[in-house]
Wavefront OBJ file of the C-alpha trace (Angstrom):
o trace
v 11.287 -35.030 -40.188
v 8.120 -36.415 -38.598
v 5.188 -34.365 -37.520
v 2.657 -34.983 -34.772
v -0.217 -36.129 -37.047
v 0.783 -39.043 -39.247
v -1.460 -40.637 -41.867
v -0.280 -43.927 -43.325
v -1.829 -44.780 -46.694
v -1.883 -48.404 -47.805
v -3.358 -50.042 -50.847
v -4.720 -53.030 -48.909
v -5.528 -54.121 -45.389
v -2.202 -55.314 -43.893
v 0.125 -53.202 -46.107
v 0.661 -50.525 -43.483
v 1.105 -53.016 -40.638
v 3.600 -55.143 -42.601
v 5.642 -52.158 -43.679
v 5.487 -49.848 -40.670
v 3.822 -51.626 -37.763
v 6.787 -51.245 -35.414
v 7.187 -47.571 -36.305
v 3.479 -46.965 -35.756
v 3.707 -48.451 -32.269
v 6.767 -46.311 -31.530
v 5.073 -43.145 -32.813
v 1.993 -43.810 -30.686
v 4.212 -44.259 -27.617
v 5.655 -40.820 -28.471
v 2.075 -39.497 -28.326
v 1.824 -38.770 -32.033
v -1.638 -39.015 -33.607
v -1.584 -41.847 -36.131
v -4.333 -42.928 -38.520
v -4.487 -45.437 -41.356
v -6.185 -45.037 -44.731
v -6.794 -48.163 -46.813
v -7.611 -47.497 -50.457
v -8.916 -50.974 -51.403
v -11.972 -51.887 -49.390
v -12.846 -55.509 -48.931
v -16.396 -56.784 -48.858
v -15.356 -59.233 -46.173
v -16.343 -58.251 -42.642
v -13.557 -60.550 -41.453
v -10.923 -58.403 -43.223
v -12.233 -55.261 -41.498
v -12.168 -57.031 -38.133
v -8.582 -58.179 -38.762
v -7.569 -54.580 -39.478
v -9.274 -53.316 -36.349
v -7.530 -55.945 -34.215
v -4.152 -55.183 -35.827
v -4.641 -51.460 -35.232
v -5.536 -52.087 -31.604
v -2.180 -53.863 -31.102
v -0.408 -50.804 -32.523
v -2.419 -48.226 -30.564
v -4.236 -46.805 -33.607
v -7.964 -46.161 -33.304
v -8.686 -44.559 -36.677
v -8.895 -46.606 -39.883
v -10.436 -45.077 -42.981
v -11.657 -47.326 -45.817
v -11.770 -45.377 -49.065
v -13.671 -47.910 -51.173
v -11.336 -48.705 -54.076
v -11.450 -52.023 -55.914
v -8.705 -54.501 -55.002
v -6.191 -54.993 -57.875
v -7.913 -52.204 -59.844
v -7.304 -49.045 -57.819
v -6.321 -47.254 -61.028
v -9.965 -47.467 -62.184
v -11.028 -45.246 -59.281
v -8.039 -42.879 -59.332
v -9.940 -39.568 -59.357
v -12.517 -40.672 -56.786
v -9.810 -42.001 -54.438
v -7.729 -38.867 -54.908
v -10.663 -36.685 -53.882
v -11.457 -38.907 -50.902
v -7.852 -38.867 -49.697
v -7.591 -35.085 -50.116
v -10.716 -34.680 -47.968
v -9.334 -37.058 -45.357
v -6.010 -35.217 -45.192
v -7.841 -31.956 -44.526
v -10.088 -33.483 -41.842
v -7.241 -35.325 -40.118
v -4.898 -32.313 -40.483
v -1.977 -34.593 -41.297
v 1.495 -33.101 -41.280
v 3.128 -36.365 -42.357
v 2.033 -38.928 -44.945
v 3.660 -42.358 -45.316
v 2.857 -44.668 -48.238
v 4.239 -47.134 -50.766
v 7.498 -46.616 -52.697
v 6.985 -45.350 -56.245
v 9.092 -48.186 -57.706
v 7.069 -50.964 -56.077
v 6.000 -53.646 -58.550
v 2.422 -54.226 -57.360
v 0.036 -52.176 -59.503
v -2.135 -51.151 -56.523
v 0.930 -50.025 -54.544
v 2.096 -47.834 -57.435
v -1.397 -46.352 -57.851
v -1.573 -45.704 -54.105
v 1.747 -43.852 -54.270
v 0.475 -41.729 -57.182
v -2.761 -40.897 -55.356
v -0.986 -40.144 -52.073
v 1.691 -37.890 -53.585
v -0.963 -35.860 -55.419
v -3.282 -35.620 -52.408
v -0.429 -34.715 -50.039
v 1.092 -31.997 -52.198
v 0.541 -29.460 -49.381
v 1.615 -31.758 -46.532
v 4.992 -30.941 -44.961
v 6.421 -34.465 -44.799
v 6.046 -37.281 -47.324
v 7.722 -40.623 -46.657
v 7.652 -44.033 -48.343
v 7.894 -47.623 -47.108
v 10.814 -49.721 -48.219
v 9.254 -52.307 -50.570
v 8.604 -55.671 -48.991
v 10.053 -58.632 -50.888
v 9.208 -59.612 -53.624
v 8.008 -56.099 -54.523
v 10.420 -53.425 -55.636
v 12.427 -52.946 -58.791
v 16.113 -53.835 -58.500
v 17.032 -51.109 -61.005
v 15.616 -48.345 -58.765
v 17.202 -48.575 -55.316
v 15.349 -47.509 -52.200
v 17.322 -44.831 -50.342
v 15.861 -44.241 -46.879
v 15.943 -40.811 -45.299
v 14.245 -41.869 -42.046
v 15.085 -44.994 -40.067
v 13.126 -46.055 -36.987
v 15.104 -47.673 -34.190
v 12.564 -50.035 -32.688
v 12.424 -51.588 -29.254
v 11.491 -55.181 -28.535
v 8.102 -53.867 -27.402
v 7.606 -52.151 -30.784
v 8.562 -55.318 -32.667
v 6.325 -57.491 -30.482
v 3.395 -55.151 -31.204
v 4.143 -55.359 -34.942
v 4.183 -59.163 -34.795
v 0.866 -59.240 -32.927
v -0.612 -56.851 -35.499
v 0.637 -58.953 -38.414
v -0.697 -62.120 -36.802
v -4.171 -60.552 -36.779
v -4.364 -61.068 -40.551
l 1 2 3 4 5 6 7 8 9 10 11 12 13 14 15 16 17 18 19 20 21 22 23 24 25 26 27 28 29 30 31 32 33 34 35 36 37 38 39 40 41 42 43 44 45 46 47 48 49 50 51 52 53 54 55 56 57 58 59 60 61 62 63 64 65 66 67 68 69 70 71 72 73 74 75 76 77 78 79 80 81 82 83 84 85 86 87 88 89 90 91 92 93 94 95 96 97 98 99 100 101 102 103 104 105 106 107 108 109 110 111 112 113 114 115 116 117 118 119 120 121 122 123 124 125 126 127 128 129 130 131 132 133 134 135 136 137 138 139 140 141 142 143 144 145 146 147 148 149 150 151 152 153 154 155 156 157 158 159 160 161 162 163 164
């Protein structure tokens, strides 16, 4: 189900770490190449530094900021789609992981729509289980991949989350 080159696509800095930090650490320990793409770029240097520190705890050394506007990613849909398509080709991803289509945050839904379109030729496409309070109760999340995480994986996720 998972390939060797995994690109996680989040709407905001911290989305990927909150939703899949433990899995990222596990995948890196399995020697998979893992990169993170963040659609909403923040003007704050501090936010970029937090992301870099979080990624270091997870073993990821590639973060791509695609320059979308926080809470208004839909305004840059076509630009972000083109940027993500280019990134997928450069990174040669065989797996993409992003937000669930029935998330309730507008940027998460837009990120899903951009990622599914950009990754139409990628072998594996997975989604995060929505983090409370996101997610519509009328559309259940049905996982098809579950990561069994070690204490080391969970500790790395906690350190990454604490970076924010």
